[in-house]
C-alpha positions in Angstrom: -68.9 8.3 61.3 -67.4 7.0 58.3 -64.9 8.9 56.8 -64.5 9.1 53.1 -61.3 7.5 52.5 -59.5 7.1 49.3 -58.6 3.6 48.5 -54.9 2.8 48.5 -54.9 1.6 44.9 -56.2 5.0 43.8 -53.0 6.5 45.2 -50.7 3.7 44.2 -51.6 3.6 40.6 -51.0 7.3 39.8 -47.6 7.1 41.7 -46.6 4.0 39.8 -47.7 5.6 36.6 -45.7 8.7 37.4 -42.7 6.6 38.2 -43.1 4.6 34.9 -43.5 7.8 33.0 -40.4 9.3 34.6 -38.4 6.1 33.8 -39.7 5.9 30.2 -39.6 9.6 29.3 -36.6 10.9 31.4 -34.3 8.3 32.9 -34.0 5.9 29.9 -33.4 8.7 27.3 -30.8 10.2 29.6 -29.1 6.8 30.0 -29.1 6.4 26.2 -27.6 9.9 25.9 -24.9 9.1 28.5 -24.1 5.8 26.7 -23.8 7.6 23.4 -21.5 10.2 25.0 -19.3 7.5 26.5 -19.1 5.7 23.1 -18.2 9.1 21.4 -15.6 9.7 24.0 -14.1 6.3 23.4 -14.0 6.9 19.7 -12.3 10.2 20.2 -9.7 8.6 22.5 -9.1 5.9 19.9 -8.7 8.6 17.2 -6.1 10.4 19.5 -4.3 7.1 20.1 -4.2 6.3 16.4 -3.1 9.8 15.5 -0.1 9.5 17.9 0.8 6.1 16.5 0.5 7.5 12.9 2.7 10.4 13.9 5.4 8.0 15.2 5.1 5.9 12.1 5.5 9.0 9.9 8.6 9.9 11.8 10.1 6.4 11.4 9.1 6.3 7.7 10.7 9.7 7.2 13.9 8.5 8.8 13.9 5.4 6.6 13.3 7.5 3.5 16.2 9.8 4.4 18.4 6.7 4.9 17.3 5.3 1.5 17.9 8.6 -0.2 21.4 8.8 1.3 22.1 5.3 0.2 20.9 6.1 -3.3 23.1 9.2 -3.4 26.1 7.1 -2.4 25.3 4.5 -5.1 24.7 6.9 -8.0 27.3 6.4 -10.7 29.9 9.1 -11.3 29.6 11.1 -14.5 31.2 9.6 -17.7 33.8 12.3 -18.0 37.3 10.8 -18.6 38.6 12.2 -15.3 35.8 10.4 -13.4 36.5 7.1 -15.2 40.2 7.5 -14.5 39.4 8.1 -10.8 37.6 4.7 -10.6 40.5 3.0 -12.5 42.9 4.6 -10.0 40.9 3.3 -7.1 41.1 -0.2 -8.6 44.9 0.0 -9.0 45.2 1.3 -5.4 43.1 -1.6 -4.2 45.3 -4.1 -6.1 48.4 -2.5 -4.5 46.9 -2.5 -1.0 46.0 -6.2 -1.2 49.5 -7.2 -2.1 48.9 -8.8 -5.5 51.2 -8.3 -8.5 49.2 -6.8 -11.4 49.9 -8.6 -14.7 47.2 -7.0 -16.8 45.1 -3.8 -16.4 43.3 -3.0 -19.7 40.3 -0.7 -19.9 38.3 -1.4 -23.0 36.0 0.7 -25.2 33.0 2.0 -23.2 29.5 0.8 -24.2 26.9 3.5 -24.0 23.6 2.5 -22.4 20.5 4.6 -21.9 21.7 6.6 -19.0 25.0 4.9 -18.1 28.3 3.9 -19.8 29.7 0.4 -19.1 33.5 0.4 -19.2 34.9 -3.1 -19.4 38.2 -3.7 -17.7 40.4 -6.8 -17.8 42.5 -7.2 -14.7 45.1 -9.9 -14.3 47.0 -10.4 -11.1 49.0 -13.0 -9.2 49.5 -13.5 -5.5 48.5 -15.7 -2.7 44.9 -16.8 -2.5 44.3 -14.6 0.5 45.7 -11.5 -1.2 43.5 -12.1 -4.3 40.5 -12.5 -2.0 41.5 -9.3 -0.2 41.5 -7.6 -3.7 38.0 -9.0 -4.5 36.7 -7.8 -1.2 37.9 -4.3 -1.9 36.5 -4.4 -5.4 33.1 -5.5 -4.1 33.1 -2.6 -1.6 33.3 0.1 -4.3 29.6 1.2 -3.8 27.8 0.0 -6.9 30.2 1.5 -9.5 31.8 -1.8 -10.2 30.7 -5.3 -11.2 32.8 -8.4 -11.4 31.6 -10.0 -14.6 33.9 -13.0 -14.7 36.5 -14.5 -12.4 39.0 -17.3 -12.9 41.8 -18.7 -10.7 44.7 -20.9 -11.7 47.4 -22.2 -9.5 50.9 -21.2 -10.6 52.9 -24.3 -11.4 56.3 -23.0 -10.1 55.3 -22.2 -6.5 52.0 -24.0 -5.7 51.4 -21.2 -3.1 50.4 -18.5 -5.6 47.5 -18.2 -8.0 46.9 -16.3 -11.2 43.5 -14.5 -11.3 41.8 -13.1 -14.4 39.1 -10.7 -13.5 36.7 -9.1 -16.0 35.2 -6.0 -14.5 32.5 -3.6 -15.6 32.6 0.0 -14.4 29.4 1.9 -14.6 29.5 5.6 -14.9 26.9 8.2 -15.9 26.5 8.6 -19.6 28.4 11.9 -20.4 25.9 12.7 -23.2 22.9 12.4 -20.7 24.5 14.2 -17.8 24.5 17.9 -17.4 
């Protein structure tokens, strides 16, 4: 007797169709979902890395800002009160004494009022060795922004040849007393 047998293609085709349907409707969407999740995780990790870099940059910038503000506070001119101007003049005289020059002229002139500052011209004449005059100039330049050297001239003294006569026109900047307070 002949048995009713089902052809193999009749079994193979539905199994292949079921496998294709599984791949198309289940496996591929799950792989896309996994790929999307991995991409989202990578973006989140990049955001976390960027956030930590930004936090470090904010800290560095804050430290730089503090340093700049500290520098600005040190550079701000003193008030234009006579006691403050005389304090700067005293520091100039002390610098001249420390450098070993002989002061021949020390004449503060009439202050010129600017918008928020006063400019006090000072004529300073001194004599000494070239190195002592240079020491004086170095000290004057180190006086934190309150002082400018407007003009400078040197002349050798005829009698010694070792010493020079220096004429220095300075400008002291102090806060305008009318604007302060």
